[in-house]
C-alpha positions as CSV (number, residue, x, y, z in Angstrom):
1,M,0.2,0.1,0.0
2,P,1.3,3.5,-0.7
3,T,2.4,5.5,2.6
4,T,0.6,8.4,3.2
5,T,2.5,11.6,4.6
6,T,0.5,13.8,7.1
7,R,1.5,17.4,6.3
8,R,2.0,19.6,9.6
9,P,0.5,23.4,9.4
10,A,3.2,25.6,8.7
11,P,4.2,27.6,11.8
12,M,2.5,31.3,11.8
13,R,4.8,33.9,11.0
14,E,5.0,36.7,13.4
15,A,3.5,40.2,12.0
16,A,5.9,42.6,10.5
17,V,6.9,45.7,12.4
18,T,5.7,48.4,10.4
19,D,7.3,52.1,10.1
20,A,3.8,53.2,11.5
21,D,4.1,51.0,14.5
22,V,7.4,52.4,15.3
23,A,6.2,55.7,14.9
24,A,3.3,55.3,17.1
25,R,5.3,53.9,19.7
26,R,8.1,56.7,19.6
27,A,5.2,59.1,19.9
28,R,3.7,57.5,22.7
29,A,7.1,57.5,24.5
30,R,7.6,61.1,23.9
31,R,4.8,61.9,25.8
32,L,5.8,60.2,28.9
33,A,6.7,63.4,30.6
34,G,5.6,65.1,33.8
35,L,3.4,63.5,36.5
36,Y,2.9,59.7,36.0
37,A,0.1,59.0,38.7
38,L,-0.2,55.3,39.8
39,T,-3.6,54.4,41.1
40,P,-4.3,53.3,44.7
41,D,-5.7,49.8,45.6
42,E,-9.3,51.0,45.0
43,N,-12.0,48.4,44.7
44,D,-14.8,50.7,44.0
45,T,-14.6,51.5,40.4
46,A,-16.4,54.7,40.4
47,M,-14.4,56.1,43.1
48,L,-11.2,55.1,41.1
49,L,-12.7,56.5,38.3
50,A,-13.4,59.7,40.1
51,K,-9.8,60.2,41.5
52,V,-8.2,59.4,38.3
53,R,-10.4,62.1,36.6
54,A,-9.4,64.3,39.4
55,A,-5.7,63.3,38.7
56,L,-6.0,64.2,35.0
57,E,-7.7,67.4,35.8
58,G,-4.7,68.4,38.0
59,G,-2.3,67.7,35.2
60,A,-1.3,64.1,35.1
61,T,-0.1,63.1,31.8
62,A,-0.3,59.2,32.4
63,I,-1.9,57.2,34.5
64,Q,-0.6,53.5,35.5
65,Y,-3.5,51.1,36.8
66,R,-1.7,49.0,39.7
67,H,-4.4,47.0,41.9
68,K,-2.1,44.2,43.6
69,T,-4.9,42.8,45.5
70,A,-7.8,43.0,43.0
71,A,-9.5,39.6,41.8
72,P,-9.1,39.3,38.0
73,A,-12.7,40.3,37.0
74,L,-12.2,43.4,38.8
75,R,-8.8,44.3,37.3
76,R,-10.4,43.8,33.6
77,E,-13.3,45.7,34.7
78,Q,-11.4,48.6,36.2
79,A,-8.8,48.5,33.5
80,A,-11.4,48.6,30.7
81,A,-13.1,51.6,32.4
82,L,-9.7,53.5,32.6
83,A,-9.1,52.8,28.8
84,R,-12.2,54.5,28.1
85,L,-11.7,57.3,30.2
86,H,-8.1,57.9,28.8
87,A,-9.5,57.5,25.0
88,A,-11.8,60.7,26.0
89,R,-9.0,62.5,27.7
90,G,-6.0,61.7,25.5
91,A,-3.5,61.2,28.5
92,L,-1.3,57.9,28.4
93,F,-2.6,54.7,30.3
94,I,-0.6,51.9,31.2
95,V,-1.2,48.8,32.9
96,N,1.0,47.3,35.6
97,D,2.5,43.9,35.6
98,D,0.0,42.3,33.2
99,P,0.8,42.7,29.5
100,E,-2.3,40.6,28.4
101,L,-4.7,42.9,30.1
102,A,-2.9,45.8,28.7
103,A,-3.6,44.2,25.2
104,A,-6.9,43.6,26.0
105,V,-8.0,46.9,26.8
106,G,-6.1,48.9,24.4
107,A,-4.0,50.5,26.9
108,D,-0.9,52.4,25.6
109,G,1.5,50.1,27.1
110,V,2.5,47.8,30.3
111,H,4.8,48.3,32.7
112,V,7.0,45.2,34.2
113,G,9.4,44.4,37.0
114,A,11.7,41.8,37.7
115,D,9.0,39.5,38.6
116,D,6.9,39.7,35.7
117,G,8.4,38.2,32.8
118,S,10.8,38.9,30.1
119,I,10.3,42.0,27.9
120,V,10.4,40.1,24.8
121,A,7.4,38.3,26.0
122,A,5.7,41.6,27.2
123,R,6.3,43.0,23.5
124,E,4.7,39.8,22.0
125,R,1.5,40.4,23.7
126,V,1.1,44.2,23.8
127,G,2.4,44.6,20.2
128,P,4.9,46.7,18.4
129,A,3.0,50.1,18.5
130,R,2.8,50.2,22.2
131,L,5.1,51.0,25.2
132,V,7.1,48.6,27.5
133,G,8.1,50.2,30.6
134,V,10.5,48.8,33.1
135,S,11.4,48.7,36.6
136,C,15.1,49.0,37.3
137,Y,15.3,49.7,40.8
138,D,18.7,51.0,41.6
139,D,20.4,49.2,38.8
140,L,22.0,51.1,35.5
141,A,23.2,47.6,34.4
142,R,19.6,46.5,34.4
143,A,18.3,49.5,32.5
144,E,21.0,49.2,30.0
145,A,20.0,45.6,29.3
146,A,16.2,46.8,29.2
147,V,17.0,49.3,26.6
148,R,19.0,46.8,24.6
149,E,15.8,44.4,24.9
150,G,13.4,47.2,23.4
151,A,12.4,48.9,26.7
152,D,10.6,52.3,25.9
153,Y,11.4,53.9,29.1
154,I,12.9,53.0,32.4
155,A,12.3,53.7,36.1
156,F,14.2,53.8,38.9
157,G,13.7,54.1,42.7
158,S,13.0,54.5,45.7
159,F,14.3,57.8,45.7
160,F,13.0,58.4,49.0
161,A,11.1,56.5,52.0
162,S,8.1,55.2,50.7
163,A,5.0,53.9,52.7
164,T,3.9,51.9,49.7
165,K,7.0,49.8,49.3
166,P,9.1,50.5,52.9
167,A,11.5,47.9,51.8
168,A,12.2,48.9,48.5
169,R,15.9,49.5,47.5
170,R,17.1,53.0,47.5
171,A,18.4,54.7,44.2
172,D,20.7,57.6,44.2
173,L,20.0,61.1,42.4
174,P,23.0,60.5,40.1
175,L,21.7,57.7,38.6
176,L,19.0,59.5,36.9
177,S,21.6,61.7,35.0
178,R,23.7,58.8,33.9
179,A,20.4,57.1,32.7
180,R,19.5,59.9,30.3
181,A,22.2,58.4,28.1
182,L,20.4,55.7,27.3
183,G,18.0,57.8,25.3
184,V,14.7,56.7,26.4
185,P,12.2,58.5,29.2
186,V,13.5,58.2,32.7
187,V,11.0,57.8,35.4
188,A,11.9,58.5,39.1
189,I,9.5,56.6,42.1
190,G,9.4,56.3,45.6
191,G,8.2,58.7,48.3
192,I,7.8,61.6,45.8
193,D,5.7,64.8,46.7
194,A,5.6,68.2,45.9
195,G,8.2,69.1,48.3
196,N,10.9,66.7,46.8
197,A,9.6,66.5,43.3
198,R,11.9,69.4,41.9
199,T,14.9,67.5,43.2
200,L,14.6,64.7,41.1
201,I,13.4,66.8,37.9
202,D,16.8,68.9,38.3
203,A,18.3,65.4,38.6
204,G,17.3,64.3,35.1
205,A,13.8,62.7,35.7
206,D,11.4,63.1,32.6
207,A,8.4,61.8,34.8
208,L,7.5,61.3,38.3
209,A,5.7,58.2,39.4
210,V,3.4,59.1,42.4
211,I,1.0,57.0,44.3
212,R,0.0,58.4,47.8
213,A,0.8,62.1,47.4
214,V,-1.8,62.2,44.7
215,F,-4.4,59.8,45.4
216,D,-4.2,59.6,49.7
217,H,-7.4,61.9,49.6
218,D,-11.0,61.1,49.6
219,D,-12.3,64.0,48.2
220,P,-11.6,64.8,44.3
221,A,-10.9,68.5,44.6
222,A,-8.0,67.6,46.8
223,I,-6.8,65.1,44.3
224,V,-6.7,67.6,41.9
225,N,-4.8,70.2,44.1
226,A,-2.3,67.5,45.2
227,A,-1.8,66.7,41.3
228,I,-1.5,70.5,40.4
229,A,1.4,70.9,43.1
230,I,3.6,68.6,41.7
231,A,2.8,68.9,37.9
232,A,3.7,72.7,38.7
233,R,7.2,71.4,39.4
234,F,7.9,70.6,35.8
235,P,8.8,72.9,33.1
236,A,5.8,74.2,31.3
237,S,6.7,71.9,28.0
238,A,5.9,68.8,30.0
239,R,2.7,70.4,31.8
240,S,1.3,71.2,28.6
241,L,1.1,67.5,27.3
242,S,-2.1,67.0,29.7
């Protein structure tokens, strides 16, 4: 009997990265300047939206959705609601830790840390037109490697004592100026408020990632004022992106 050969399907080819993809990603990266507000662990979605809306009104140019304790369904609900808000407001919207969720809700990108998988894997999930930001703590060598692997921005800290992460490694100010040579936006994080923001900006930070100094208020008007106080520390060119 003649033998039959079972043909295996050819492996799918990865979609080619277009010039438009690269241009879109670079345009997003250029917008990462100024107040970068990170959301609190807020289970009430309506309250979360009210707080984020207030931060945007106060001058935040980017928001990162960060809720470490939420169930997957709540994370999806909140991320989708924030994505709709940002589509209307025009600010950058980044999802923390979860490239799949970032892609699913159409966020501008994802932020990953040391325990969140590789930059390559994150890029595969969010696609070539969106941002991948990377936590680099106090480690310039990690930042250099991240940029080689395709990171669109790099974040360092904690620069000051942080109630959110009291055991976080501390970074020193000269790290910011050295990191600028890598050619991507540099973000500072950790214990930042209106009183110390200018120190980090003068040292080389393009954006300041802030949680408590912005969102540690129940009254949206207080959040607006807190965001204004930090955003005002930046040059007018960064504030105009909001």
